[in-house]
C-alpha positions in Angstrom: 1.6 5.3 -3.6 -2.1 5.6 -4.5 -3.1 7.4 -7.7 -6.5 9.1 -8.3 -7.8 11.0 -11.3 -9.6 14.2 -10.9 -13.1 13.6 -12.2 -12.6 16.0 -15.1 -9.2 14.3 -16.0 -11.0 10.9 -16.0 -13.7 12.4 -18.3 -11.2 13.9 -20.7 -9.2 10.6 -20.8 -12.3 8.6 -21.7 -13.4 11.1 -24.3 -10.0 11.0 -25.9 -10.0 7.2 -26.0 -13.3 7.4 -27.8 -12.2 10.1 -30.2 -9.1 8.1 -31.3 -11.1 4.9 -31.6 -13.5 6.8 -33.9 -10.6 8.0 -36.0 -9.1 4.5 -36.5 -10.1 1.2 -34.9 -7.4 0.2 -32.4 -6.0 3.7 -32.0 -8.2 4.4 -28.9 -6.8 1.2 -27.3 -3.3 2.3 -28.1 -3.9 5.7 -26.5 -5.5 4.0 -23.5 -2.5 1.6 -23.0 0.0 4.5 -23.3 -1.8 6.6 -20.7 -2.3 3.6 -18.3 1.5 2.8 -18.7 2.4 6.4 -17.8 0.0 6.4 -14.8 1.5 3.2 -13.5 5.0 4.7 -14.0 3.9 7.9 -12.1 2.5 5.9 -9.2 6.0 4.3 -8.7 8.1 7.4 -9.6 6.0 10.4 -8.5 8.9 12.7 -7.5 10.0 13.9 -10.9 11.5 17.4 -11.0 8.8 20.0 -11.1 8.4 22.1 -14.3 6.4 24.6 -12.3 6.2 25.1 -8.5 2.7 23.7 -8.2 2.7 20.5 -10.3 4.6 17.8 -12.2 4.2 16.6 -15.7 4.9 13.5 -17.8 4.7 13.6 -21.6 3.3 10.7 -23.5 5.7 9.3 -26.1 3.4 8.6 -29.1 0.5 11.0 -28.6 0.7 14.8 -28.2 -0.6 14.6 -24.6 0.8 15.0 -21.1 -0.3 14.0 -17.6 -0.3 16.8 -15.0 -0.3 15.8 -11.4 0.4 16.7 -7.8 1.5 14.7 -4.8 -0.4 15.0 -1.6 1.1 12.9 1.2 1.1 9.3 0.0 -1.3 10.0 -2.9 -0.9 11.3 -6.5 -3.7 13.4 -7.8 -3.9 13.5 -11.6 -5.2 16.9 -12.6 -5.3 16.4 -16.4 -4.7 14.2 -19.4 -4.1 17.2 -21.6 -3.4 17.8 -25.2 0.0 19.6 -25.4 -1.2 21.8 -28.4 -4.6 22.9 -27.2 -5.8 25.4 -24.6 -2.6 25.4 -22.5 -3.3 25.6 -18.8 -7.1 25.1 -19.0 -6.9 22.6 -16.2 -5.0 24.8 -13.8 -8.2 25.7 -11.9 -8.1 22.1 -10.7 -5.0 22.8 -8.6 -7.2 24.7 -6.1 -9.8 21.9 -6.0 -12.1 23.7 -8.4 
């Protein structure tokens, strides 16, 4: 199964890596590794039960983030690498391709 990040999801992922690295050297790398591990897991296990009708979600274990995604045929489209405590649902417009 192929996996692609929405351009805004890729940008927020990169920004968060930079933010954590600025907070403490090595922390950005730790965040990066956790997200990449989750993305690899999603690519091989994309059919989790849906929390909502329109998307699936995987929570990170260490950081307060989750990955929201949809399946489209043989592809997984990552909509957001989102902070679970900030602006809930801000990324939902991405579901419609916006």
